[in-house]
N, C-alpha and C positions, 0 to 999 in steps of 0.2 A: 204891262206889256211892251209887246217891240211895234212903233208904228211903220208902216211900210207906206209912201205913194205913187200911187197907181193913177196917174193921172191927174184928176179930180177928187180920185176917193181916194181916202184914207184907212188902208188891210189892219190889222191889229192882228197878231198873236199874241196870245197865253204865255207867259213867260212863264205858269206853271210848267203848261204842258211840256215847254220842251226843259223842265227841271230832270236832272242827272240826265239829260240825253247827250249821247257821245256821236250818234248820227243822225239825220234828216234824208228822208228820201222823197224825193220834191216829186210830184204827179200835175197832170194837165188839168185835170178835174176828179170827180166823186166816185167814178165807175171805176176812174183808175184805180182811187186809195184803195176801193171794196175788194178791188183783184187781187192789188198783193199783198193785203190783210189775209183773205179767204185762202192763196197759195202758202202765206206763210204759216196759220194755222195747219190747214196740211202737210205741210213740213215738220208740224212739230217744234214750228219756232214760237216763241212768247218776246215779238217784236221790243212791248214794252220796257218787259223785263229786261231783255239785252242794252237798250238804253237808244233802238231806235226807234223816232218818234215818223212818219209818215204823213208830209202836206200835200194837201190839193191848193193850186197856187189859183186857178180860178182862170186857166187861161197860160199858151209858154210865156205871152209877151210881160207877162209879172215877174220871170224868172230874174230879173237884174235885180230889182228889190229884195228879192229871199235872199239872193246870193251876197247880195252885202250885206246885208244884217245878220244871216247867217255862218259866212264863211270866211275866210283870213283877217275880213277890215272888222268882220265885225266879231258874234260867238265862236270865231273857229272852230265851227263842229264840220264831222265827216260827212260831206257830200254824195249824195249819189241821182240818181232823177229819169225818170221815163219820157221819153217826148214822140210827137208826131215828124213823120219824116219830113212836113210841108214847113215847120215852126225849127228846123235847124239853125236858121241863121239867128233867131232869136236866144238861141240855146248856149250857141257858140262866142256872140260878141259878150252874154251876159260872162259867160264864164271865163274869156280873155281880161274883161274890164273888171273884175272884181279879183283877177288875179291869181285865178286859179290855171291860168296856162293854156296852152294851143296846141296840146298833143290831142291824139286821136281821142274822141268824145267818149269812145267807148275806156279806154284807159284812164279817166277824169272820173267813170261809174257811170256817164249817161250815156243810156242805151235807144236807138230807136227801132219805132213798129214801121213795120211798112208803110201804112196808111197810116192807121192807130188802133191800138188796142183791141178792139169791138174784132177787129177785121183778123189781127194775129190771133184771136180763139175761136175764129169761126175757123178758119183753115187748117188750127190746131185739132178741133175735134170733128170737123168737116160737117158739110152740109147734112146727111143724116144725121149724124151725132146731135146737130143742133136744133134738125127737125123733132129727135126725140125729147129735148128737153122741153121746147114747145109744148109737146103731147103732153107731158109730164105734168106742167105745167097749167094746162088747160087753152092753149095758145093757139092750138096749132090751127082751127078754126078760124078763128080772127084770122090769122098768117094769109091762108087760102083766100080770104076775100077781100084783102091787100094787096092779095097780088095780081087780081083780077082789076084793079084800078085801070086808069091810064097810065099813068105816070110813072108804073109797073113793066107795062108790058114790051117788052123785048129788051128787060134788060135780065141778065146774068143772076141764078140761083145765089149766091155765096152777098149781091150787090143789093138782094131785095130783104135778107133777112140782117145785112147790115142794117137796112132804114126802116126795117119794122122795130127792131128792139129800141130805136132811136124815138121813135113817133110817138111815146105819152110817158109826161111826168114822174118819173121814178123807177122807167122801164128799163134803163141802159144798167142801174146802178142793182137793181134787180137778178138780171140775168147775167152782168159782170160775175158778181159772187155764184148762179146758176153753173154757169160755163165751166168756172175754174173750177165749181167740184166735180163735177161728170167730165173732166181728163185724163185721161194718164198721165200720170205725175212722169212718165216717161218721154211723155212728147207735148211740154209745158213748152210755147211759143219764147224762141230766145233769148230778146228783152227780157221779159216778165221772169226767167229764170236769173237772166245776168242782174237785173237791179240785183236782186236777194242776194243775191253771189258777191254782191260789194259793196252789203254792208255786215260779212258773216262777222259774230264777234271774234276778237282776238284770239288763238288759238283756237277759236273754236273750227268745227269738221264741217267743209266746207260740202255743200251735197253735189259741187260740178261732179263728182266722180262718179255717180250714179245717174246722172243725168244724159237723156240722149234727145236733145230737142226736135220739134216735128217741123 
């Protein structure tokens, strides 16, 4: 196992999970991991077969530890990642300290979500499309009740939708999969599309030629 010291907690990565890996895609949380894997499946990509592993870091503040262990001073794997705009400082400092450079982060394979990936997915799908997904899952009535809560009064619909999918344990992960499954593949959020393109196999056809971001 690879040990990572995160404050007072030691995070361990199973070495067997990285066996035969040529690249690691780092994301902040489990819902981001689910979204990446779901899009890869929809695009017909077998990330494991390609030697790509997706790791959820438990927050961008931990990125430096992962970069040290998996980057040029550790296993020297190809690295890419997704991050929220509020966490850009952690990502930038982590990349620089790990010896990965100070170029624009997108050139290093790290792509920013305007707020977070849930926000990107909701905007790409649209509020009508999002509510259709809620209805299909039997959650639309619960969402209507949620909208009546005092804390939601006066908030815009996208903000209400984003908050709703984060209100119950496991819901963010479930909707990460459902929203990506519902997307028009020509309107995938730019950072989600770009991070997968960053780990396209050598000599492999990049989906970028067929893609139009929303």
